[in-house]
C-alpha positions in Angstrom: -41.8 217.3 172.8 -40.1 219.8 175.2 -36.6 220.6 176.3 -34.8 221.6 179.5 -32.5 224.5 180.2 -29.5 222.3 179.4 -31.1 221.4 176.1 -32.0 217.8 176.8 -35.0 217.0 174.7 -37.9 214.9 176.1 -41.1 213.6 174.7 -44.3 212.8 176.5 -45.0 209.1 175.8 -47.9 207.3 177.5 -48.2 209.9 180.2 -44.4 209.8 181.0 -41.5 211.9 179.9 -38.6 210.1 178.2 -35.6 211.1 176.2 -36.5 211.9 172.6 -35.0 209.6 170.0 -34.1 210.3 166.4 -37.2 208.5 165.2 -39.3 210.9 167.2 -38.1 213.7 164.8 -37.7 212.0 161.4 -39.8 208.9 161.8 -38.9 205.2 162.0 -36.5 203.6 159.6 -38.6 200.8 158.2 -39.4 199.3 154.8 -41.3 202.3 153.8 -38.3 204.6 154.3 -35.6 202.2 153.2 -32.8 204.0 151.2 -34.4 207.4 151.8 -32.8 210.3 153.5 -34.0 212.7 156.2 -32.6 215.8 157.9 -32.5 216.7 161.5 -30.5 219.2 163.5 -28.4 220.2 160.4 -27.5 216.5 159.9 -28.5 214.1 157.1 -29.5 210.5 157.8 -29.9 207.5 155.5 -32.3 204.7 156.2 -30.5 201.3 155.8 -31.5 197.8 156.8 -29.7 198.4 160.1 -31.5 201.6 160.9 -30.8 205.4 160.6 -27.2 206.2 159.6 -25.7 209.7 159.9 -24.2 210.5 156.5 -20.7 211.9 156.2 -19.8 214.9 154.0 -18.4 212.5 151.5 -21.5 210.3 151.5 -23.7 213.4 151.0 -21.7 214.5 148.0 -21.3 211.0 146.3 -24.3 209.2 147.7 -24.3 206.1 149.8 -21.9 203.2 149.0 -24.1 200.0 149.1 -24.2 196.6 147.6 -26.1 198.1 144.6 -23.2 200.2 143.5 -20.3 198.2 144.8 -17.1 198.8 142.8 -18.6 201.9 141.3 -16.3 204.9 140.7 -17.0 208.5 141.7 -15.2 211.8 141.7 -15.7 214.7 144.2 -16.0 218.3 143.2 -12.4 218.8 144.2 -11.3 216.1 141.7 -10.5 213.3 144.1 -11.4 209.8 142.9 -13.2 207.2 145.0 -14.3 203.6 144.7 -17.2 202.0 146.5 -16.1 199.0 148.5 -19.4 198.3 150.2 -20.3 199.6 152.7 -17.9 202.6 152.4 -16.1 204.8 149.9 -12.3 204.3 149.7 -9.8 206.5 147.9 -9.4 204.9 144.5 -6.1 203.7 143.1 -5.0 204.5 139.6 -5.5 200.9 138.5 -9.1 201.1 139.7 -9.8 203.9 137.3 -7.5 203.3 134.3 -6.3 199.7 134.6 -2.8 198.5 134.8 0.3 200.0 133.1 1.8 197.4 130.6 4.0 197.4 127.5 1.0 198.2 125.3 0.5 201.5 127.1 4.1 202.8 127.2 4.1 206.6 127.7 0.3 206.8 127.8 -0.7 209.9 129.8 -3.7 210.1 132.1 -5.1 212.6 134.7 -5.9 211.0 138.0 -7.2 213.0 141.1 -5.9 216.3 139.6 -2.4 215.0 138.8 -0.9 213.9 135.5 0.7 210.4 135.3 2.4 208.4 132.5 2.9 204.7 132.0 6.5 203.5 132.1 8.2 200.3 133.3 4.9 198.7 134.4 4.1 201.6 136.8 2.0 204.8 136.6 4.5 207.5 137.3 3.6 211.0 138.5 4.6 213.5 135.8 7.1 216.2 136.9 6.8 219.8 135.9 9.7 219.1 133.5 7.9 216.2 131.8 4.8 218.4 131.4 6.8 221.2 129.9 9.1 219.3 127.4 7.6 215.8 127.1 9.2 212.4 127.9 12.8 211.5 127.2 12.1 208.4 125.2 13.9 206.4 122.4 12.1 208.6 119.9 13.8 211.8 121.0 17.3 210.6 122.2 19.7 213.4 121.6 17.1 216.1 121.8 17.9 219.3 123.6 15.2 221.3 125.1 14.6 223.9 127.9 12.0 224.7 130.6 11.0 227.9 132.1 9.3 227.0 135.4 8.7 229.8 138.0 10.9 232.1 135.8 13.8 229.7 136.2 15.2 228.6 132.9 16.9 225.2 132.7 18.3 223.2 129.7 18.2 219.5 129.3 19.6 216.8 127.0 17.8 213.5 126.4 20.1 210.5 126.8 19.6 206.8 127.7 19.3 207.8 131.4 16.6 210.4 130.9 16.7 214.1 130.9 20.1 215.4 131.9 20.7 219.0 133.0 23.0 221.0 130.6 25.2 223.9 131.6 25.5 227.1 129.6 28.9 225.9 128.3 27.4 222.6 127.1 24.7 224.5 125.3 27.5 226.4 123.5 30.0 223.7 122.6 28.1 220.5 123.1 28.2 217.6 125.6 31.3 215.8 126.8 30.6 212.1 126.7 32.6 208.8 126.5 32.2 209.1 122.7 34.2 212.3 122.4 37.0 212.0 125.0 40.0 214.1 124.0 38.0 216.3 121.6 38.8 220.0 121.8 36.3 222.8 121.4 37.0 226.5 121.2 34.5 229.2 122.3 33.9 232.6 120.8 36.1 234.1 123.5 39.1 231.9 122.3 39.0 229.7 125.4 39.8 226.1 124.5 38.1 223.2 126.3 39.1 219.5 126.2 36.6 216.7 126.9 38.2 214.4 129.5 37.1 211.8 131.9 36.3 213.1 135.4 
């Protein structure tokens, strides 16, 4: 084996120079090498039935996706989930890993590809920072008032039938104005009087 100034590599074969092939460096991909790997020129190759295959960074980390591990699940070091759909790895969907969201799993929480999700209304929903901080606004905690402090910003919320509703400072002091208390008057500590009216 020798190379020219422009880095083309040749091999002396039967008294003639020819371009060097991958097999000249790592051997032939035959039955004796099947499913084995070999390295050349900072690359990794996998011997399959169709010959040498240059492995991607994902395949090097997770291994090859073949008929033997079809539908298998794997997770990268960064936390991304994949499913083997032979002959390649595809980004996994939540249902591939955790199954479907149905009525028996209402508000069930999972962690998928580094993000939190919860089951609601037959879908896996991405949890917001608010949900993570104060929980879900469900039938069990209707009427609950809670607050978040995300990135040093404090916000107050009230749980009603529509979900978490943002509360003003005034509502925190004298309560919410809803259809149930139209006409009701409330007085603050500063003697200001407020009337609940329809907008």
